[in-house]
N, C-alpha and C positions, 0 to 999 in steps of 0.2 A: 218562637220559644226553642231554646237549645235542647239537645237530646238529654243532657244531664238534668235539666229542669223537668223534662217529661218523666224521666225515671223517678225523680224526687216526688213529683205529684202522684204518680202511680203507686209508689210505696206508701205515701201517707193515706191515699184513698183505701188501699188494701188493709192498712193498719187500724182502720176505724173499729172493727169488731174487737181487736185487741185492746184498744183504748177503753171501750165500754166494759170489757171484762176487768181491766185493771181498776177502773173507777168503782166497779161493784165490789172488788176485793178490798179496796181501801175504805170503802164506805162502812165496812164491818166495824173498823176501829174508829173511823172519823166520818160520821153520818153525812156531813156536808158534801162529801164527794158524790153522794147519791142524789143530790138535789139539783134541779134545773139542768139536767144533763143535755137537754135539747139546745141550750145556749152554746155548748161546746161545738155544735154543728151549725150554728148560725140561724137558729130558730128562736124567736123571742115573743113574749106575751105582752111586752110594754107597747102602748099605742105609739105608732110611728111619729105622729105630729108632736107628741110631748117631748121628744128627744132631739129636736132641732137645736142647732147652734151650741152644741156641746163641745167642751174642751176635754179631749180623751187622754187619760194617763193609764199606761199599762205597767203594772208592777207584779211580777210573776209570783213571788213568794214573800215570806215575812220580812226578810232583811230589806228587800227592795221596797216593800210597802212602807216600812218605817222611814226609809229615806225619802219616799214620795210625799210623806206628810208635810214636811217643811216646805217642799216645793208647792204643794197644793195650797198651803196657807199663803205663800208669797204670790201665787197666781191669783188668788181671790183679791189681794190688794192691788195687783197690777192690772187686773181685768175686772172691775167692779160689776157685780151682777152675773159673774161667770157661773155656768152650770156644768157640773163635773160628770163625765162618764169614766168610770174606773173599772178596769178589767184585771182579773187575777187568774193564776194558774193553779194555786194550791189552796187547801182549806185554811191553813193558818194565815195566808195572805188575804184571803177573802174576809175572814173574820176580823182581822185588823183593819182592813179597808172600810168595813161597814161603819166603823167609828168616825170616819171622816165625812160622812154624807150629810148634806144639808137639804132643805126643801128644794125639789126640782132636780136633784142629782140622780144618777142612775148607776147601778152596779150589776155587771154580768160577768160570766166566765170568759176568758180569752178564747176566741174561735180557733178550732183546730185548723192547722195551716194548709187546708186544701183550697183550691180556687173557689169552689162553690161556697164553702162556709165563710171564707173571708169576704167574698163578694156580697153575700147576704148581710153580713155584719155592717159593712160600709154603706150599703144601700139603705139599711134600716135606720142607722143612727146618723149618718152624714155628718161626722164631726168636723168642726172648723179646723182643728189641728190635732195631731197625735204626738204624744211624748212617750217614748219607750225608756224605761229606767234600767240603766247599767249594761245589760248584755243581750237583751231580748230582740235579736235581729232574725226574723223569720222571712224566708224568701217571698212567699205569696203576699204576706201582710205588707211588706215594704213595696213590692212591685205594683200591687194593685192600688196602694195609696198614691203612688206616683202617677199611675194611669188615670186615676179618678180626680187628680188635682188636690189631694189632701196633703198639706204639708206635714211631714213626719220627721221628728227629731229623735236622736239617741242622746239622752241626757244622763249626766253622772256616769258617763261611759267608762268602762274599764275593759282591758283586754290583756290577759296574761300571756306570757310566752307560750305556754302549753296550748291555750285556746287559739293563738295565732297560728301555730304549727298545724293544728287540726283543721282550721278554716282554709289554710293554704292548700291542703290536700284536695279540696274541692273548689279551687279558686275559679274554675270556669263557671260554677254556679254562684259562688259567694261574692266575687269581685263586682259583678254588675249590681248585686243587691246592696252592698255597702255604698256603691256609687250613686244609687237611687235615693238615698236618704237626703232629706232637705237640709239638715244641719246635724252636726255631731259636736257634742261638748264633753270632752274627756275630763277625767279627774286630774290626770297628771300628764306631764310631757312624755313620759314613758308610754302611757296608754295612747297618746296622740300619735307617736311614732309607729306603733304597731298597727293602729287603725289605718294609717296612710298606706301601709304595706298591703292592706286588705282591699284597697280601692276607694277609700273615702276621699272625696274630692278636696275637702278642706275641713279643718276643725279649729275650735277655739277652746282652750283649756279654761274652765270656769271653777275648778276645785271640786271638792267632795261634799255633797249634800249632807252626809252623815255628821259632819262637824257642826252643822246648824241645828241638829236635833237636840232638843233640851230634854234631859231625863225628867221623868215625872217627879215633881217636887214632893208630893205626899209619900210616894214610895221611898224616895231618898231619905226623908225625915224618919220614916218608920224603920228603915234599914239601919240608919245611924243610931237610932235610939236602942234598937235591939243589940247592936254591936257594943254599945257602951255598958250594957249590963252583963256581958259575957265574962266569964272568969278566965278565958283563954282566947288567944287570937283566932280569927277565922280565915281559912284558906279555901278557895273555890276552884273546882274544875268546871269551867264555864262553857256552855254550849258544846258539850262533848259529843263526838261522833262514835259510831259503832267500832268497838275494839279499843277505844281510848280508856274506857272505864276499867277494862281488864288490865291494860297496861298500867294504869294508875294503881290498881289493886296489887299487882305484882311488885311495883316499886314501893308502895306503902308497906307491904310485908317485909321487904328487904331493908328499907331505910327508916321508916317512921313508926312501925308497930309498937316498938318499945317506948315511944315518946308520946305520952298522953297530953302534951301541952298544946296541941293544935286541934281545933274543931274543923272538920272537913265538911264542905258542902259540895254536892255534885248536881249540876243542872244539865240534863241531856238536851241536845239541840232539838230533837224531835219528840214531842210529848208522847207519841205512841210507843216509845221505847222505855218509858218509865218503869213499867212492870218488869221488863227484862232486866233492867239495871238493878232494881230492888232485889230480884231473885238472885242475881250474881253476888251482891253484897251479903245477903242473908246466908247464902250457901257457905260463906267463909266465917259465919258466926258473928257477923257485925249487926248491931242494933241500928235500925234505920227509922228515921222520923221524916215523914213527908210534910211538905209545906201545907198541903191541904188539911193536915191534922192539927196544925197550930191554931191557937186561939189568941191569947194575949202576948205570947212570946214563943220562940222556938222551943220545942221540947227537948230535954236532955237525950242524947243519943250518940252512938259512935260516929254516924254519918247522917247529915241532913240531906234530903233529896228534894230538889226543886221540881215540883210536878205541876206548876201553874203556868199559864200562858200570859205573856205581856208584862212580866214582873222582873225583867232583868235589872232595872234600876234599883229595885229593892235588894236583889241578890248582890249586886256590885257594892251597894252602900253598906250592906251587912258584912262584907268581906274586907280583910286587910290586904289581901293579895289574890290575884286570879291567874290560874293556868289557862291559857287560851286554847279552847277546844278547836279541833280541826287542824291544828298545827303540829300535832304529834303523829299524824298519819297523812296519806296523800290526798288531802281535801283542800289544801290551800289556806287554811285558817279562817276563823270567824272574825266578826267585826270588833276590833280592839278600841275603836273610837268611843263606843258606848261605855266601855269600862273607864276610859280616860275622863269622860265627861262626869263620871261619878267619883272621880278622884281615887280610882282603884288601880294601882300599878299592876302591870301584866308581865307574866313570864311566858315567852313564846317558844314553841318547838321549831324544828327546822323548816316546816312547810308553811309559808305565808304568801304564796304567789298570788292569792286573790287580793291582797292588800300590800303589795311589795313596797311601794313608796311610803305609805302610811306607817308600815312596820319599821322601815328604815328611819323615818323622821322621829317616830316614837322612841326608838333606841337612842338616837342622837340627843333627844330632849331629856333622857333619863326617865321617861314614862314607861319604858318596857325593857326587859332583859331577854337575851337570847340564850337558849340551851340546845343541846344536841338530842336529848331524849327525856323520857318521863322521869327516870331515876335522877338525873341531874336537876330536873325541875323541882322535884321534891326536896332535894338537898338545898338548893338555892332558896326555895320558898321558906324552909325552916330557918335558914340563916337570916333572911330578911325579917322574918317575924321576931327573931330574937334580938335584932338590932332595931329597936323602936325608933331611934332618931333617924336611922337610914330609911325606915319605912315611911316616916313622916315626910322626909325630903322627896321620896319617890312619889308619894301621894300628891304633894303640891305640884311636882313636875308634870304629873299626868293631867291634872286639872288645867294647868297653864297651857299645856300642849293642845288640849281640846279647844280652849278659848282662842288660841292664836290663829286658827285656820278657818274661821267662820266667814260667811258671806256668799257662799256658792248659791244658796237658794234665791237670794235677791237678784244676783247676776243671771241665773238661769231663767227666772220668771220674766225678766226684761227681754231676754233673748227669744223666749216663746212669744211674747207680745209683739216683738218686731217681725215675727214670721207671718202674723195675721193682720196686722194693722197697716 
């Protein structure tokens, strides 16, 4: 063990009380963080024998968990009788993952990346194979899987330029970790190139699982029905991050306040921020109607506020255009593929490094438009909503873009099968 890994292990061991304190704080707003805390440290109540021969999928948060769903479905077809072990890191991810469980499947928290916790996790569950979704490369998790002969793959892998630079600062620690992965399946050639810089021995580009995710048909139908009865077009600020609602409000006051012809919908990325966003809007004298208050249809209001979990398909189908949250601040943008699958064209800010190639392809396909700031986004959005023919063209382009890049789930499931058969 190198000295840097020793420092890393000591730091994570010392941080365990801080993790417990953080979980307790978060449990105040999201009680799930206070449940099954022992699992975070490799202690389980499930009978050991019941968990043999599991296929392990780790999806840290909500976005990764949604991407994992299509892979899990494909794995069940490729490996008949498969029993799933799914691990999560966040409450939203764990809630979503629970919907994927079948008889014999197991769900636990991701083990904290200390040698002891990871060792107990692997000894207890003894998975046949592990699949990490997108970016979840933890040193002890990877190295102990290699030491114990558990094939471990990084699927739907993405690596931004920023993340690559950060990892290279600790390359003495991280390069051996990336080299220890059994397989790496990047989303794009750009991701593959960056991963090779980090020490990956080889990779095979299989595409982006998120293109295979089908939006909930019932939600889409409900959203479209509600959109048809609106007297004015609907624009959404989708999956907004902290500070973006304030930027939207400032731009709206400067650009659109005198224009009542657009119905705005704001859906914060994190549900625990809904009260904060509502207070911000109400402080400016805006009438706010929450999704949870609706019955047969959205209630008349200055701004609708999406406060439900797992209903993005409904929100995108209700909207004529969406401003992509996370792209107007230094967060790298949220998933635009989900919007495209619902035939909702997107206006993106300058920061889309989390989905660089998807954003570029969406622009080229006419499914997305790029702007420099929130003010420009509101002006472009209003122009697009006034040009109904242009909006229809953009909507069709978005749907065609989403359909054209499917197939990653089946390819990845076959690659997983090849690791263990």
